[in-house]
C-alpha positions in Angstrom: 8.5 14.8 21.7 8.1 17.1 24.6 5.3 18.7 25.3 5.3 22.2 27.1 1.5 23.4 27.8 0.6 26.8 29.3 3.5 28.4 27.6 3.3 31.3 25.1 5.6 31.8 22.1 7.9 35.1 23.2 10.5 35.2 20.0 11.4 33.6 17.5 15.3 33.5 16.3 17.1 32.0 13.5 18.7 29.0 15.4 16.2 29.2 18.9 13.0 30.0 20.3 12.4 31.1 23.7 8.9 30.0 25.1 7.4 31.7 28.2 5.8 30.1 31.0 2.8 30.6 33.3 4.9 31.5 36.3 6.5 34.3 33.4 9.9 33.3 33.2 12.0 32.1 29.7 13.2 30.0 28.4 15.6 29.3 25.1 15.2 25.8 23.2 17.4 25.4 20.2 15.5 25.3 17.1 15.8 24.4 13.3 11.6 24.9 11.8 8.7 26.0 13.3 5.8 24.4 12.2 2.2 26.4 13.3 -0.2 23.8 13.5 -2.7 26.5 14.9 -6.2 25.3 13.3 -8.7 21.9 13.2 -11.9 21.3 11.9 -14.5 23.5 13.7 -17.4 22.0 15.5 -19.9 23.2 13.4 -22.3 20.3 14.2 -22.0 20.9 18.1 -22.8 25.2 17.4 -25.9 24.3 15.4 -27.1 22.0 17.6 -26.6 24.8 20.2 -28.4 27.1 18.4 -25.3 28.9 17.4 -25.7 31.0 13.6 -22.7 30.1 11.7 -21.7 32.8 9.6 -22.0 32.4 5.7 -24.8 29.9 6.2 -28.1 30.4 4.4 -31.2 30.6 6.2 -34.9 30.5 5.3 -34.6 34.2 5.8 -31.6 34.7 3.7 -33.5 33.1 0.9 -36.7 35.7 1.5 -34.3 38.2 1.7 -32.4 37.4 -1.8 -36.0 36.8 -3.5 -37.4 40.2 -2.4 -34.2 42.2 -4.0 -34.3 40.5 -7.2 -37.9 41.0 -7.7 -36.9 44.8 -6.8 -34.1 44.7 -9.1 -36.3 43.2 -11.9 -39.2 45.9 -11.0 -36.3 48.7 -11.2 -35.0 47.6 -14.5 -37.7 47.6 -16.3 -39.1 50.4 -14.9 -35.8 52.1 -16.2 -35.4 50.4 -19.2 -39.0 50.6 -21.7 -39.5 48.1 -25.3 -37.4 45.0 -23.2 -39.2 42.3 -21.3 -41.5 43.4 -18.5 -44.3 46.4 -19.6 -43.0 48.2 -16.9 -42.0 51.5 -17.9 -44.9 51.5 -20.5 -47.1 51.2 -17.4 -45.5 54.0 -16.2 -45.6 56.2 -19.0 -49.0 55.6 -20.4 -50.4 56.5 -16.8 -49.0 59.1 -16.1 -46.7 57.7 -13.1 -44.1 59.1 -11.8 -41.0 60.6 -12.8 -43.7 60.7 -16.2 -46.0 63.1 -14.5 -43.2 65.8 -14.1 -44.9 69.0 -15.8 -42.3 70.7 -19.0 -40.5 73.6 -17.1 -41.6 77.0 -18.7 -37.9 78.0 -19.7 -35.9 75.0 -20.9 -32.5 76.6 -21.5 -32.4 77.8 -17.5 -30.3 75.3 -15.7 -33.1 74.7 -13.3 -35.5 73.4 -16.5 -32.4 71.7 -18.3 -33.1 69.7 -15.2 -36.9 69.5 -15.0 -36.5 67.9 -18.7 -34.4 65.7 -17.8 -35.9 64.3 -14.2 -38.8 63.3 -16.5 -36.8 60.1 -17.5 -36.5 57.2 -15.5 -33.0 56.7 -16.1 -31.9 60.2 -14.5 -33.3 58.7 -11.3 -31.1 55.7 -11.7 -28.2 57.2 -12.3 -28.6 60.0 -9.5 -29.2 57.4 -7.1 -26.4 55.3 -8.7 -23.9 58.2 -7.8 -24.7 59.3 -5.0 -24.7 55.3 -4.2 -21.1 55.3 -5.4 -19.8 58.8 -3.7 -21.8 57.7 -0.2 -20.4 53.9 0.0 -17.0 55.3 -1.7 -16.4 57.7 1.4 -16.6 54.4 3.8 -14.5 52.4 1.7 -11.7 55.7 1.8 -12.7 55.4 6.4 -12.5 51.4 6.1 -9.5 51.1 3.6 -6.6 53.6 4.3 -4.4 53.3 1.9 -3.2 56.2 -0.7 -4.0 53.2 -3.1 -7.8 52.6 -2.2 -7.8 56.7 -1.5 -6.9 57.8 -5.5 -9.2 54.6 -6.9 -12.5 55.6 -5.3 -11.9 59.5 -5.8 -11.3 59.0 -9.4 -14.7 56.0 -9.7 -16.2 59.0 -7.7 -15.6 61.8 -10.1 -15.6 59.5 -13.6 -19.4 58.6 -12.5 -20.6 61.4 -11.7 -19.6 63.7 -14.4 -18.9 61.9 -17.4 -21.8 59.8 -17.0 -24.4 61.4 -14.7 -23.9 65.6 -14.8 -22.7 65.5 -19.3 -25.3 63.7 -20.8 -28.3 64.8 -18.5 -27.5 68.6 -17.7 -24.5 69.9 -18.7 -25.1 69.1 -22.4 -28.5 69.6 -22.7 -28.1 73.1 -21.6 -25.6 74.4 -23.8 -27.7 72.8 -26.4 -30.8 74.6 -24.7 -28.8 78.3 -24.6 -27.7 77.6 -28.7 -24.2 76.3 -28.5 -24.9 73.3 -30.8 -27.4 75.3 -33.9 -24.5 76.3 -36.3 -21.0 76.1 -37.1 -18.4 73.7 -35.7 -20.9 73.2 -32.3 -23.1 71.9 -34.7 -21.4 69.6 -36.8 -20.0 68.2 -33.8 -23.4 67.6 -31.8 -24.5 66.1 -34.8 -21.8 63.5 -35.3 -22.1 62.6 -31.5 -25.4 63.4 -30.1 -28.0 63.2 -33.5 -31.4 65.1 -33.1 -34.1 63.4 -31.7 -37.9 63.4 -31.6 -38.3 61.5 -28.6 -36.3 63.0 -26.2 -37.5 66.0 -24.4 -34.1 67.3 -24.8 -33.6 67.3 -28.5 -30.9 64.8 -29.2 -29.1 61.7 -28.2 -27.1 63.1 -25.4 -26.8 59.6 -23.3 -24.5 58.7 -26.4 -22.0 60.6 -24.0 -21.9 56.9 -21.6 -19.3 55.9 -24.6 -17.2 57.8 -23.5 -16.2 55.7 -20.6 -18.2 52.8 -21.2 -16.0 51.0 -23.8 -17.8 48.3 -26.7 -19.3 45.6 -25.9 -20.2 47.1 -22.9 -22.2 49.7 -24.1 -23.3 48.8 -27.7 -25.8 51.7 -28.7 -23.0 54.1 -30.6 -21.6 51.0 -32.3 -25.0 49.4 -33.5 -27.2 51.4 -34.8 -29.2 51.8 -37.8 -27.0 53.6 -40.2 -22.5 53.3 -38.9 -22.0 56.5 -36.9 -18.5 57.1 -37.8 -17.5 59.3 -35.0 -18.1 56.4 -32.4 -17.1 53.5 -34.5 -13.9 55.5 -34.5 -13.8 56.4 -30.9 -15.0 52.5 -30.4 -12.5 51.1 -32.6 -9.5 53.0 -30.7 -11.1 52.4 -27.4 -11.4 48.6 -27.2 -8.4 47.8 -29.6 -5.6 50.2 -29.0 -6.4 52.2 -25.4 -7.4 49.6 -23.5 -4.7 46.7 -24.6 -1.9 49.3 -24.5 -3.1 49.9 -20.4 -3.6 46.2 -20.0 -0.1 45.6 -21.2 1.1 47.6 -18.2 -1.5 47.8 -15.6 -3.2 45.0 -16.0 -7.2 44.4 -16.7 -7.6 46.6 -13.6 -6.7 49.6 -15.0 -10.1 49.6 -16.7 -12.4 47.3 -14.4 -10.5 48.8 -11.1 -10.5 52.4 -12.1 -13.0 53.2 -14.8 -15.8 51.0 -15.4 -18.8 52.3 -13.5 -19.7 48.7 -13.3 -16.5 48.3 -11.0 -17.1 51.7 -9.7 -20.0 50.3 -8.0 -18.4 47.0 -7.0 -15.8 48.3 -5.4 -17.9 51.2 -3.3 -21.0 49.9 -2.2 -19.9 45.8 -2.7 -16.6 46.7 -0.7 -18.2 45.1 2.7 -19.4 41.8 0.4 -16.2 40.8 -1.5 -15.7 38.0 0.5 -18.6 36.6 -0.3 -18.1 35.5 -3.9 -17.8 31.5 -4.0 -14.5 30.2 -4.8 -13.3 26.7 -6.4 -13.0 24.9 -9.9 -16.6 24.8 -10.6 -17.7 28.5 -9.8 -14.5 29.4 -12.4 -16.2 27.2 -14.8 -18.7 29.5 -14.7 -16.4 32.1 -15.9 -16.8 30.7 -19.0 -20.4 32.4 -19.6 -18.5 35.8 -19.9 -17.2 34.3 -23.2 -20.3 32.9 -24.3 -21.9 36.3 -24.5 -18.9 37.5 -26.0 -19.3 35.1 -29.1 -22.6 36.8 -29.1 -21.9 40.3 -29.5 -19.5 39.7 -32.2 -22.1 37.8 -34.6 -24.1 40.5 -33.6 -21.0 43.0 -34.9 -20.9 41.0 -38.0 -24.5 40.9 -39.0 -24.8 45.0 -38.7 -21.6 44.9 -40.3 -22.8 43.0 -43.3 -26.4 44.6 -43.2 -24.8 48.1 -43.6 -23.1 47.2 -46.7 -25.9 45.1 -48.0 -29.4 45.0 -46.5 -30.9 42.0 -46.1 -34.6 41.6 -45.4 -33.8 37.6 -43.3 -30.5 38.6 -42.5 -32.4 41.7 -40.8 -35.0 39.8 -39.0 -32.2 37.4 -37.5 -30.7 40.8 -36.2 -33.2 42.4 -34.6 -34.6 39.3 -32.8 -31.3 38.4 -31.3 -30.4 41.7 -30.4 -33.5 43.1 -29.1 -36.7 41.1 -30.1 -38.0 43.0 -32.3 -39.1 42.4 -35.7 -39.4 38.8 -35.0 -42.1 36.4 -37.3 -44.9 35.3 -34.9 -44.0 32.1 -35.1 -41.5 33.0 -32.3 -44.2 34.8 -30.1 -43.6 36.0 -26.9 -40.4 33.9 -26.6 -38.2 36.5 -28.5 -39.4 39.2 -26.5 -36.8 37.5 -23.3 -34.3 35.7 -26.2 -32.3 38.4 -27.0 -29.3 40.2 -26.1 -30.5 43.8 -24.5 -33.0 41.8 -22.1 -31.1 38.5 -21.3 -27.5 40.2 -21.4 -27.8 43.9 -20.6 -31.1 43.6 -18.2 -30.9 40.7 -16.1 -27.2 39.7 -16.2 -25.6 43.1 -16.3 -28.6 44.5 -14.2 -30.8 42.4 -12.2 -28.0 39.5 -11.4 -25.3 41.9 -11.7 -27.2 44.7 -8.9 -29.5 42.1 -6.9 -26.6 39.7 -5.6 -24.3 42.4 -4.3 -25.4 41.5 -0.9 -25.0 37.9 -1.3 -22.1 37.3 -3.9 -20.5 39.8 -3.8 -20.4 43.2 -6.2 -18.6 41.2 -8.8 -21.0 38.8 -10.1 -21.3 40.1 -13.6 -17.5 41.5 -13.9 -16.5 38.3 -13.2 -19.1 35.6 -14.9 -20.6 37.9 -17.7 -19.2 40.6 -18.6 -18.9 40.7 -22.4 -15.7 43.2 -22.2 -13.6 41.4 -19.7 -14.0 38.5 -21.4 -12.1 40.5 -24.8 -9.8 41.8 -22.2 -8.9 38.1 -20.8 -7.1 37.9 -24.2 -5.1 40.9 -23.4 -4.5 40.1 -20.6 -2.2 37.6 -21.9 0.4 40.2 -23.1 0.3 41.9 -20.1 3.5 42.5 -17.8 1.5 43.3 -14.5 1.6 41.0 -12.0 1.0 40.9 -7.9 4.1 40.2 -6.6 4.5 38.1 -3.8 7.5 37.8 -0.8 7.3 34.5 0.0 9.4 34.4 3.0 6.4 36.8 4.3 3.6 34.2 3.8 2.0 32.6 6.5 -0.8 31.1 5.0 -3.2 33.0 6.6 -5.5 32.7 3.0 -6.9 36.2 3.8 -5.5 37.5 0.2 -8.0 34.5 -0.9 -11.3 35.5 1.3 -11.4 39.0 0.0 -10.9 38.4 -3.9 -14.2 39.2 -5.3 -13.0 37.6 -8.3 -12.6 34.3 -7.2 -9.3 34.1 -7.3 -7.2 32.2 -5.3 -4.4 34.6 -4.5 -2.9 32.3 -1.5 -1.7 29.8 -4.2 0.6 32.1 -5.4 1.2 33.9 -2.3 2.9 31.2 -0.2 5.1 29.7 -3.5 6.6 33.2 -4.6 4.9 33.3 -7.5 3.9 36.5 -9.5 -0.1 36.4 -10.0 -0.9 36.6 -13.5 -4.7 35.4 -13.0 -6.7 37.6 -15.7 -9.6 37.7 -13.5 -7.7 40.4 -11.4 -9.2 43.6 -11.3 -6.9 45.6 -9.5 -8.7 46.4 -6.3 -6.2 45.9 -3.8 -8.0 44.5 -1.5 -5.5 41.1 -1.1 -2.8 43.2 -0.9 -4.2 46.0 1.5 -5.7 42.4 4.0 -2.4 40.9 3.6 -1.3 41.2 7.6 2.4 40.5 6.6 2.9 42.6 3.7 3.7 40.2 1.8 2.2 41.6 -1.6 2.7 44.5 -4.0 1.6 45.8 -7.7 4.6 45.3 -10.1 5.7 45.0 -13.6 7.5 42.1 -15.3 9.1 40.9 -17.9 7.5 38.1 -19.4 10.1 36.5 -21.3 12.8 36.2 -18.5 10.1 36.8 -15.3 12.7 39.7 -13.8 11.0 42.7 -12.3 10.8 45.9 -13.9 9.0 48.2 -11.2 6.7 48.4 -8.5 3.7 51.1 -7.9 4.5 53.8 -6.1 1.0 54.2 -5.2 0.9 52.4 -1.5 -2.1 49.7 -1.8 -0.2 47.8 2.2 -0.7 49.8 5.0 2.1 47.1 6.1 5.0 48.2 3.7 3.8 52.1 4.4 4.6 51.3 8.3 8.0 49.5 6.9 9.2 51.9 5.0 8.5 54.6 7.9 10.1 52.8 10.2 13.0 51.6 8.3 13.3 55.3 6.2 15.5 56.6 3.9 17.3 52.8 3.7 14.5 51.6 2.4 12.3 54.1 0.5 
């Protein structure tokens, strides 16, 4: 063994290596292989004794800030959603606090009047702030990750969040309704099928059901779990969940919905972009992914009860259904337990809202998506038949682990990359962080033949800045 101190590797050729000495001279040595042994166990105890902060380690301040933010999210989601859990919404409504103290407009048919009516709902303000976060942090994400893929994906997520999930239900459709578009003819027929007339909403119709155009069942349950079947929404939901999404997943993977359409993914990919490296990894955390399967079974059982009650109403079955869904109509012996042990509160409010958003800055933005989303759990079944893969060029992999570190779905991407295997983990949401972060351009999105393993094609939308540079350098030879 010859030890060469004070030298730097200048160049590695197939059969030799060039070393640069401290005096500036170069030396060529025959070489068969290079082992890059550049790491060791960090002296963390020494750093701690020296008073240095170790990145990622939790301190008292970390726990306090997490608890306070979770308390804020608890207040926010109970303020937004009434009749579930803590009576914060009802307290604001009965006392006439914001936004219930906003007066009625003189003429709701004007756009300003329609917006005034909409602003009387906590949901309006929540959705407005949600949109501002998606757009604002989306701009920051585009500036940070300068690839065509991130730009197009972020713009798509922002438009879907702003238009069908905010402007349509809160402003555009109510304004059309106040101006007589839904008073007769085909307009009324369509509105009655999609947005039933209601007395509790000052806009006059349930325009919030528009969320169902983007948020598929069982992520959004309210267009399916109705007292009487809403056949139009049932057809839309069936086609979405059992036809369109499976076809999308077959070609583009689960991320075609989770990473490009879903509003949960929109906030995770924008506001959560700078925190994706905080997602915990490992076998223990992977077992927690089964929480979503439990919630999927829960919502499937509720669906069976709902259909049974449509066909043959039974009081006892109806009581079980209402208790499991929203805690309403519970027998006296259940007491307050039914208020908190139901799907709407435990899954929709606690997991999708309080924990899903409250853990963003400590456990990345995909806590809900990875561990608990029932639609994601259903899509994991569809993914078994998908052609989508993240392809890896094994020769380029330097085992730096950057791809695994930035995966906010907890996937060990490097385990696939340094073996040259196409990555097929069903948790992948096509965020492109692993592809974009890889310093040597190992990864790219593509499709394979599931029987032969042959590559059918790769994505044209560039997600790797390294590969983009390679194309520019080599020109037409590799384009």
